[in-house]
C-alpha positions in Angstrom: -0.7 7.0 28.0 2.2 4.7 28.5 5.1 4.3 26.1 3.7 0.9 25.1 0.4 2.3 24.1 2.1 5.0 22.0 4.2 2.5 20.2 1.1 0.4 19.4 -0.7 3.4 18.1 2.2 4.3 15.9 2.3 0.8 14.4 -1.4 0.8 13.8 -1.2 4.2 12.1 1.6 3.0 9.8 -0.6 0.0 8.7 -3.7 2.1 8.2 -1.8 4.9 6.3 -0.5 2.3 3.9 -3.9 0.8 3.5 -5.7 4.1 2.8 -3.0 5.3 0.4 -3.1 2.2 -1.7 -6.9 1.8 -1.6 -7.4 5.4 -2.7 -4.9 5.2 -5.5 -6.4 1.9 -6.7 -9.9 3.3 -6.7 -8.7 6.4 -8.6 -7.0 4.1 -11.2 -10.2 2.0 -11.4 -12.5 4.9 -12.0 -10.3 6.7 -14.6 -9.0 3.8 -16.7 -11.2 1.2 -18.4 -8.6 -1.6 -18.3 -7.2 -1.5 -14.8 -3.5 -0.6 -14.9 -2.1 -3.2 -12.5 1.5 -2.3 -13.4 1.0 1.3 -12.3 -0.4 0.2 -8.9 2.4 -2.2 -8.2 5.0 0.2 -9.5 3.8 3.0 -7.4 3.8 0.8 -4.3 7.3 -0.5 -4.9 8.6 3.0 -5.8 7.1 4.5 -2.6 8.5 1.7 -0.6 12.0 2.3 -2.0 11.8 6.0 -1.4 10.7 5.5 2.3 13.3 2.9 2.8 16.1 5.2 1.5 14.9 8.2 3.6 14.1 6.5 6.9 15.9 3.1 6.7 14.4 0.4 8.9 12.4 2.7 11.1 9.2 2.3 9.0 9.6 -1.4 8.1 5.9 -2.1 8.9 4.7 0.7 6.7 6.9 -0.5 3.8 5.8 -4.2 4.2 2.1 -3.3 4.5 2.4 -1.0 1.5 3.7 -3.8 -0.6 1.2 -6.3 0.6 -1.8 -4.0 0.1 -0.5 -3.1 -3.4 -0.4 -6.8 -4.3 -3.8 -7.5 -2.7 -5.5 -4.5 -4.4 -4.0 -5.5 -7.8 -5.5 -9.0 -7.4 -8.9 -7.7 -6.3 -9.3 -5.2 -9.1 -8.0 -7.6 -11.8 -10.0 -10.6 -10.5 -12.2 -10.7 -13.6 -9.1 -10.7 -15.9 -7.4 -13.4 -13.8 -10.4 -15.8 -13.7 -11.4 -15.5 -17.3 
């Protein structure tokens, strides 16, 4: 593989890792709590983003950004019935 291909795979893995981490935690919160705790999902996403940023700096910016975006999206998706009504 060329260096370009390896870099592209690393970027894709960062995005997919953030998606799977947030999706699994959101599903766990959805199944074990009757009102969905949106603040816990957003807080964990922000907290993990701060921790990764402090440890690695700007090296994993795509992971941090996708983690925050997916946390916001999953919060909206799981609270859609509360937002609409």
